[in-house]
C-alpha positions as CSV (number, residue, x, y, z in Angstrom):
1,M,-0.1,0.0,-0.2
2,I,1.0,3.6,-1.0
3,E,0.6,6.1,2.1
4,Y,0.9,9.7,1.7
5,K,2.1,11.0,5.6
6,T,1.7,14.5,6.2
7,S,2.2,14.6,10.0
8,G,5.6,16.0,9.6
9,F,3.9,19.4,7.9
10,D,2.0,20.0,11.1
11,G,5.5,19.7,13.0
12,L,6.9,22.3,11.1
13,G,4.5,24.5,11.5
14,N,4.2,24.4,15.5
15,M,8.2,24.8,15.2
16,A,7.6,28.3,13.2
17,R,4.9,29.3,16.1
18,A,7.3,28.4,18.7
19,Q,10.3,30.5,17.2
20,R,7.9,33.6,16.3
21,E,6.8,33.1,20.0
22,E,10.4,32.9,21.1
23,S,11.1,35.6,19.2
24,E,8.7,38.0,20.4
25,R,9.4,37.1,23.9
26,I,13.0,38.0,23.7
27,W,12.0,41.3,22.1
28,E,9.2,42.1,24.2
29,S,11.9,41.9,27.2
30,V,14.5,44.0,25.5
31,R,12.3,46.7,24.2
32,S,10.8,47.0,27.8
33,G,14.2,47.3,29.2
34,I,15.4,50.0,27.3
35,Q,12.2,51.8,27.4
36,H,12.7,51.4,31.4
37,L,16.3,53.6,30.8
38,V,14.1,56.0,28.7
39,D,11.3,56.5,30.7
40,N,14.1,57.0,34.2
41,G,16.4,59.4,31.7
42,S,19.2,56.9,32.1
43,V,19.4,57.4,28.5
44,D,19.1,59.8,25.6
45,P,15.4,61.0,25.2
46,Q,15.8,60.6,21.7
47,V,16.2,56.9,22.0
48,G,12.6,56.3,22.8
49,P,11.3,57.3,19.2
50,L,13.9,55.2,18.0
51,L,12.8,52.4,20.1
52,Q,9.2,52.8,18.4
53,A,10.3,52.6,15.3
54,R,12.4,49.3,15.7
55,D,9.2,47.9,17.6
56,A,7.1,49.1,14.6
57,E,9.7,47.3,12.5
58,F,10.0,44.3,14.4
59,R,6.2,43.9,14.3
60,Q,6.0,44.2,10.5
61,K,8.5,41.9,9.9
62,A,6.9,39.4,12.3
63,G,3.8,39.9,10.5
64,L,5.8,39.2,7.3
65,F,7.1,35.9,8.9
66,D,3.6,35.0,10.2
67,E,2.3,35.3,6.5
68,S,5.1,33.2,5.1
69,V,4.3,30.5,7.5
70,V,0.6,30.6,6.5
71,D,1.5,30.7,2.6
72,Q,3.9,27.5,3.6
73,Q,1.3,25.7,5.7
74,N,-1.1,26.0,2.3
75,A,1.2,25.1,-0.3
76,M,2.3,22.0,2.2
77,N,-1.6,21.3,2.4
78,R,-2.0,21.3,-1.6
79,V,1.1,19.1,-2.0
80,A,-0.6,16.8,0.4
81,S,-3.8,16.9,-1.4
82,I,-1.8,16.0,-4.5
83,G,0.0,13.3,-3.0
84,Q,-3.2,11.9,-1.7
85,E,-5.1,12.1,-5.1
86,G,-2.6,10.6,-7.1
87,G,-2.4,7.7,-4.4
88,G,-5.6,7.2,-4.8
89,R,-5.5,6.9,-8.6
90,M,-2.7,4.5,-8.4
91,R,-4.7,2.3,-6.2
92,R,-7.4,2.3,-8.4
93,A,-5.4,2.1,-11.8
94,A,-3.4,-1.0,-9.9
95,A,-7.0,-2.6,-8.6
96,G,-7.9,-2.4,-12.5
97,G,-10.5,0.4,-12.1
98,A,-10.5,3.9,-13.8
């Protein structure tokens, strides 16, 4: 029997989501630490607007990453569907069907 397994696809998506969450956690820790320094006057006040710009850039790039992961999952699902469809056709052909 020919079987097309897709269980690995879910694992890739889960890994990407976990990496994204870890990146978010690290960035938020760094961002809040720097913001604390700005709020306390420990660094030049001009750092505040720069930090906001970097935060916006991070969020934008994180959104693009999320979109990329969704696109990859959709592509993998299409590959799985094609594989399952082709497998079904081969089984029918091997059994003498159309």
